[in-house]
C-alpha positions as CSV (number, residue, x, y, z in Angstrom):
1,X,0.0,0.0,0.0
2,X,1.2,3.5,-0.9
3,X,0.5,6.3,1.7
4,X,0.5,10.0,0.8
5,X,1.7,12.3,3.6
6,X,1.5,16.1,3.7
7,X,4.6,17.8,5.0
8,X,3.8,19.7,8.3
9,X,7.1,19.8,10.2
10,X,10.8,20.2,9.7
11,X,11.4,16.5,10.2
12,X,9.2,15.5,7.3
13,X,10.4,18.5,5.2
14,X,13.9,17.0,5.5
15,X,12.6,13.7,4.2
16,X,11.0,15.6,1.3
17,X,14.3,17.4,0.5
18,X,16.6,14.5,0.9
19,X,14.6,11.8,-1.0
20,X,16.5,12.6,-4.3
21,X,19.8,11.8,-2.5
22,X,18.6,8.2,-2.3
23,X,17.0,8.2,-5.7
24,X,20.1,9.4,-7.5
25,X,22.7,7.9,-5.2
26,X,24.4,6.1,-8.1
27,X,24.1,8.9,-10.6
28,X,27.2,10.7,-11.9
29,X,25.0,13.4,-13.4
30,X,22.6,14.5,-10.7
31,X,23.6,17.7,-8.8
32,X,22.6,17.7,-5.1
33,X,21.2,20.9,-3.6
34,X,22.5,22.4,-0.4
35,X,20.0,20.7,2.1
36,X,19.4,23.7,4.4
37,X,18.9,26.1,1.6
38,X,16.6,23.8,-0.2
39,X,14.5,23.5,3.0
40,X,14.4,27.3,3.2
41,X,12.7,27.4,-0.2
42,X,9.6,26.2,1.5
43,X,9.5,28.5,4.6
44,X,7.3,31.6,4.2
45,X,9.4,33.7,6.6
46,X,12.4,33.2,4.3
47,X,11.1,32.8,0.8
48,X,9.0,35.8,-0.3
49,X,7.6,33.9,-3.2
50,X,5.3,32.1,-0.7
51,X,3.6,35.5,0.1
52,X,2.0,35.4,-3.3
53,X,1.7,31.6,-3.6
54,X,0.1,28.7,-1.9
55,X,2.2,25.6,-1.6
56,X,1.5,22.1,-0.3
57,X,4.3,19.4,-0.1
58,X,3.7,15.7,-0.2
59,X,5.7,12.5,0.1
60,X,4.6,9.0,-0.9
61,X,5.5,6.3,1.5
62,X,5.7,2.5,0.8
63,X,6.9,-0.1,3.2
64,X,8.1,2.8,5.5
65,X,10.3,4.2,2.8
66,X,9.8,7.5,0.9
67,X,9.2,6.6,-2.8
68,X,8.1,9.9,-4.3
69,X,7.5,13.6,-3.6
70,X,5.7,16.5,-5.2
71,X,4.9,20.2,-4.5
72,X,1.5,21.7,-5.4
73,X,1.9,25.4,-6.1
74,X,-0.7,28.1,-6.9
75,X,0.9,31.4,-8.0
76,X,-1.9,33.8,-7.1
77,X,-0.4,36.6,-9.2
78,X,-0.5,34.3,-12.2
79,X,-4.1,33.3,-11.4
80,X,-5.6,36.7,-10.5
81,X,-3.5,39.2,-12.5
82,X,-2.7,37.2,-15.6
83,X,-6.0,35.2,-15.6
84,X,-4.0,31.9,-16.0
85,X,-6.1,29.3,-14.1
86,X,-3.2,26.9,-13.5
87,X,-1.9,24.9,-10.6
88,X,1.8,24.3,-10.9
89,X,3.6,21.2,-9.6
90,X,7.3,20.9,-9.0
91,X,10.0,19.2,-7.0
92,X,8.6,16.0,-8.5
93,X,10.7,12.8,-8.0
94,X,9.5,9.3,-8.0
95,X,10.7,5.7,-8.2
96,X,9.8,3.8,-11.4
97,X,6.3,2.9,-10.3
98,X,3.4,4.5,-12.2
99,X,1.1,4.0,-9.2
100,X,3.2,6.3,-7.1
101,X,3.1,8.9,-9.8
102,X,-0.6,8.6,-10.2
103,X,-1.2,9.1,-6.4
104,X,1.0,12.2,-6.4
105,X,-0.6,13.7,-9.5
106,X,-4.1,13.0,-8.2
107,X,-3.4,15.1,-5.2
108,X,-2.4,18.0,-7.4
109,X,-5.7,17.5,-9.3
110,X,-7.7,17.6,-6.1
111,X,-6.1,20.8,-4.9
112,X,-6.5,22.5,-8.3
113,X,-10.2,21.6,-8.5
114,X,-10.8,22.7,-5.0
115,X,-9.4,26.1,-6.0
116,X,-11.5,26.2,-9.2
117,X,-8.5,26.0,-11.5
118,X,-8.6,24.6,-15.0
119,X,-5.3,22.7,-15.5
120,X,-2.1,21.6,-14.0
121,X,1.4,22.1,-15.5
122,X,4.9,21.1,-14.3
123,X,7.4,20.4,-13.2
124,X,8.1,24.1,-12.4
125,X,8.8,26.3,-9.5
126,X,7.3,29.5,-8.1
127,X,8.6,31.9,-10.8
128,X,10.5,32.1,-14.1
129,X,13.8,32.2,-12.1
130,X,13.2,28.8,-10.6
131,X,14.0,25.4,-12.1
132,X,11.8,24.0,-14.8
133,X,11.0,20.9,-16.8
134,X,11.4,17.2,-17.1
135,X,14.6,16.2,-18.7
136,X,13.9,14.3,-21.9
137,X,17.3,14.2,-23.5
138,X,20.9,14.5,-22.3
139,X,20.7,12.1,-19.4
140,X,24.4,11.2,-19.8
141,X,25.6,14.8,-19.2
142,X,26.2,16.4,-15.8
143,X,23.5,18.8,-14.6
144,X,23.8,22.3,-13.2
145,X,22.9,23.9,-9.9
146,X,20.0,25.7,-11.6
147,X,18.3,22.7,-13.3
148,X,16.6,19.5,-12.2
149,X,17.8,16.1,-13.2
150,X,15.6,13.0,-13.5
151,X,15.6,9.4,-14.6
152,X,14.4,8.7,-18.2
153,X,11.2,7.0,-17.1
154,X,9.6,10.2,-15.9
155,X,8.3,11.2,-19.4
156,X,6.7,7.8,-19.9
157,X,4.8,8.2,-16.6
158,X,3.3,11.5,-17.7
159,X,2.4,10.1,-21.1
160,X,0.7,7.1,-19.6
161,X,-1.3,9.5,-17.5
162,X,-2.5,11.4,-20.6
163,X,-0.4,14.5,-20.1
164,X,0.6,16.6,-23.1
165,X,3.8,18.5,-23.7
166,X,3.1,22.2,-23.0
167,X,6.5,24.0,-23.2
168,X,9.8,22.7,-24.6
169,X,13.2,23.9,-23.5
170,X,16.7,23.5,-24.9
171,X,20.0,23.7,-23.0
172,X,23.0,24.5,-25.2
173,X,26.7,24.8,-24.7
174,X,29.5,26.5,-26.6
175,X,33.3,26.8,-26.3
176,X,35.3,30.1,-26.0
177,X,38.3,28.6,-27.7
178,X,37.4,29.5,-31.3
179,X,35.5,32.8,-30.7
180,X,37.1,35.8,-32.4
181,X,37.1,38.3,-29.6
182,X,38.5,41.0,-32.0
183,X,35.3,40.8,-34.1
184,X,33.1,41.6,-31.1
185,X,35.6,44.2,-29.9
186,X,35.3,46.1,-33.2
187,X,31.5,45.7,-33.3
188,X,31.2,46.9,-29.7
189,X,33.2,50.1,-30.4
190,X,31.1,50.9,-33.5
191,X,27.8,50.4,-31.7
192,X,28.8,52.3,-28.6
193,X,29.8,55.3,-30.7
194,X,26.7,55.1,-32.9
195,X,24.2,55.0,-30.2
196,X,26.1,56.5,-27.2
197,X,25.9,53.2,-25.3
198,X,28.6,52.0,-22.8
199,X,29.5,48.8,-21.1
200,X,29.7,48.6,-17.3
201,X,31.8,46.0,-15.6
202,X,32.2,45.3,-11.9
203,X,35.0,44.5,-9.4
204,X,32.9,44.2,-6.3
205,X,29.7,42.2,-5.7
206,X,28.2,45.1,-3.7
207,X,28.4,47.3,-6.8
208,X,26.4,44.7,-8.6
209,X,23.8,44.5,-5.8
210,X,23.2,48.2,-6.0
211,X,22.1,47.9,-9.6
212,X,20.2,44.6,-9.4
213,X,16.7,46.1,-9.0
214,X,17.0,48.0,-12.2
215,X,18.3,44.9,-13.9
216,X,15.3,42.9,-12.7
217,X,13.0,45.6,-14.0
218,X,14.6,45.2,-17.4
219,X,14.4,41.4,-17.1
220,X,10.6,41.8,-16.6
221,X,10.3,44.0,-19.7
222,X,12.6,41.8,-21.8
223,X,10.6,38.6,-21.2
224,X,7.1,39.9,-20.8
225,X,6.1,38.8,-24.3
226,X,6.6,35.1,-23.5
227,X,3.3,33.3,-22.9
228,X,4.5,31.6,-19.6
229,X,6.0,34.7,-18.0
230,X,5.1,36.1,-14.6
231,X,7.1,39.2,-13.6
232,X,9.4,39.2,-10.6
233,X,8.1,41.5,-7.8
234,X,10.2,43.7,-5.5
235,X,10.2,41.2,-2.6
236,X,11.4,38.4,-4.9
237,X,14.2,40.6,-6.2
238,X,15.7,41.0,-2.8
239,X,15.4,37.2,-2.2
240,X,17.1,36.4,-5.5
241,X,19.9,38.8,-4.7
242,X,20.6,37.3,-1.3
243,X,20.3,33.7,-2.7
244,X,22.5,34.0,-5.8
245,X,24.9,36.9,-5.6
246,X,27.3,35.1,-3.2
247,X,27.8,32.5,-5.9
248,X,28.7,35.2,-8.5
249,X,32.0,36.5,-9.7
250,X,31.4,40.3,-10.3
251,X,33.8,40.2,-13.3
252,X,31.4,37.8,-15.1
253,X,28.5,40.4,-15.0
254,X,28.1,43.1,-17.6
255,X,25.5,45.8,-18.0
256,X,25.0,48.1,-21.0
257,X,23.8,51.7,-20.4
258,X,22.3,54.2,-22.7
259,X,23.1,57.9,-22.8
260,X,20.8,58.5,-19.8
261,X,22.7,55.9,-17.8
262,X,19.6,53.6,-17.9
263,X,20.3,49.8,-18.1
264,X,19.3,48.6,-21.6
265,X,21.1,45.2,-21.6
266,X,22.6,42.8,-19.1
267,X,24.4,39.4,-19.0
268,X,24.9,37.4,-15.8
269,X,27.3,34.5,-15.9
270,X,28.1,32.3,-12.9
271,X,30.8,29.7,-12.3
272,X,29.8,26.1,-12.6
273,X,29.6,24.6,-9.1
274,X,28.4,21.2,-10.3
275,X,31.4,19.1,-9.2
276,X,31.7,21.1,-6.0
277,X,28.1,20.4,-5.1
278,X,28.6,16.7,-5.8
279,X,31.5,16.6,-3.4
280,X,29.6,18.5,-0.7
281,X,26.7,16.0,-0.7
282,X,24.2,18.6,0.4
283,X,26.2,19.9,3.3
284,X,27.8,23.4,3.6
285,X,29.7,22.6,6.8
286,X,32.2,21.6,8.0
287,X,34.1,21.6,4.7
288,X,31.5,22.0,2.0
289,X,32.1,25.8,1.7
290,X,35.7,25.0,0.7
291,X,34.6,23.1,-2.3
292,X,32.5,26.2,-3.4
293,X,35.4,28.5,-2.8
294,X,37.8,26.3,-4.9
295,X,35.2,26.0,-7.7
296,X,34.9,29.8,-7.9
297,X,38.6,30.4,-7.7
298,X,39.6,27.7,-10.2
299,X,36.6,27.9,-12.5
300,X,36.9,26.4,-16.0
301,X,33.3,26.2,-17.0
302,X,30.5,28.8,-16.5
303,X,26.7,29.0,-16.7
304,X,24.9,31.8,-18.6
305,X,22.3,32.5,-15.9
306,X,20.5,35.5,-17.4
307,X,20.7,37.7,-20.4
308,X,18.3,40.5,-21.6
309,X,18.0,43.5,-23.8
310,X,15.4,46.2,-23.7
311,X,12.7,45.6,-26.4
312,X,13.3,49.1,-27.8
313,X,17.0,48.3,-28.5
314,X,17.0,44.6,-29.5
315,X,18.1,45.3,-33.1
316,X,20.9,47.7,-32.3
317,X,23.7,45.3,-31.5
318,X,23.6,45.6,-27.7
319,X,24.6,41.9,-27.4
320,X,27.9,42.7,-29.2
321,X,28.8,45.1,-26.4
322,X,27.9,42.5,-23.8
323,X,29.9,39.7,-25.5
324,X,32.9,41.9,-26.1
325,X,33.2,42.6,-22.4
326,X,32.4,39.1,-21.2
327,X,34.6,37.3,-23.7
328,X,37.6,39.4,-22.7
329,X,37.1,38.7,-19.0
330,X,36.4,35.0,-19.4
331,X,39.3,34.4,-21.7
332,X,41.6,36.1,-19.1
333,X,40.4,33.5,-16.6
334,X,41.0,30.7,-19.2
335,X,37.3,29.7,-19.1
336,X,36.7,26.9,-21.6
337,X,33.0,26.3,-22.0
338,X,29.7,28.1,-21.3
339,X,26.4,26.3,-20.6
340,X,23.2,28.2,-21.2
341,X,20.3,27.7,-18.8
342,X,17.2,26.1,-20.3
343,X,15.6,28.4,-22.9
344,X,12.1,28.2,-24.4
345,X,12.2,26.9,-28.0
346,X,9.6,29.6,-28.8
347,X,12.1,32.3,-27.7
348,X,13.8,32.5,-31.1
349,X,15.2,36.0,-30.4
350,X,17.5,34.6,-27.7
351,X,18.6,31.7,-29.8
352,X,19.6,34.0,-32.6
353,X,21.9,35.8,-30.2
354,X,24.2,32.8,-30.1
355,X,24.3,31.7,-33.7
356,X,28.0,32.9,-34.2
357,X,29.1,30.9,-31.2
358,X,28.3,27.6,-32.9
359,X,26.4,26.1,-29.9
360,X,25.8,22.4,-29.5
361,X,22.6,21.0,-28.1
362,X,23.3,19.6,-24.6
363,X,19.9,18.7,-23.0
364,X,16.2,18.9,-23.7
365,X,13.4,19.2,-21.3
366,X,9.7,20.1,-21.2
367,X,6.7,20.8,-19.0
368,X,3.6,18.7,-19.1
369,X,0.0,19.9,-19.0
370,X,-3.3,18.2,-18.2
371,X,-6.8,19.6,-17.8
372,X,-8.4,19.1,-14.4
373,X,-11.9,18.1,-15.6
């Protein structure tokens, strides 16, 4: 018999968070989260996303062992302001037993119907800056700290339960070895002179922090046309800054300003902590933080976390300015490869940005949708 248990205390929350450590114990490609920080994601006094969302967490138990988990999420801004009557589900992990998946999904359906919603979609987090999607291709490549990993059978479970693919994402990778930095340098100079733009680089993370709110405002404008987008509010901006800035190298962040010193473009690249997180096994102390420190100091691969250009300037070569600055800084550090975070296939404008970098497809993932009736 399979029992479904709702998470109500820290002891059970830890079981929810640590279940993947057992599920992927033998995997060379899964990236563990930092356990305490993952638990904080689900605490309303720490994560401001919960102020605008309802969340219920569940674990499935069989023979006194956790065999699955799922989060039911209702983003009320999405429902009330954007009129998208959707219940999200995320943090979905399960053994290869369709009955466990069915039990977890049925609970999402019950919550959605009780709140008069129309359909469910997932896996996804609270916002567009959270992890997203079931991995469907690229199981033999190591993950990143900003993506979920899963076993190949996940997709078949959703298909057997009559889910349909809703959104598709691609994760691509490119090398810096063969990029002609002189080309981007020349283009950058021409564009800066023509439009009175300028690149801004940083030496201190606090200088980045002081400009992050304006960057998030531009992020909201840059991605507002995407069908699945829900803007980041002021409280979430502060949370994201506190959560991610300590993992950043300020030299890997570039803004482009117009003649009025307004931000019209940004690129945020972060070191890859994949190997470090695997060594840490979810624990920051006593020695886990040293693995993070070494990964940042001796970084060879990076992740393109965010990039955006103001809609009014998307055909003016702003990305050439961003690339010229970043390529120079990354080559000075002998960075070899860059992995792009999952990008919607429908977002063709972002894909075109990278055509001269000769990117290769690394992973594919998707979200699944099902009506609640």
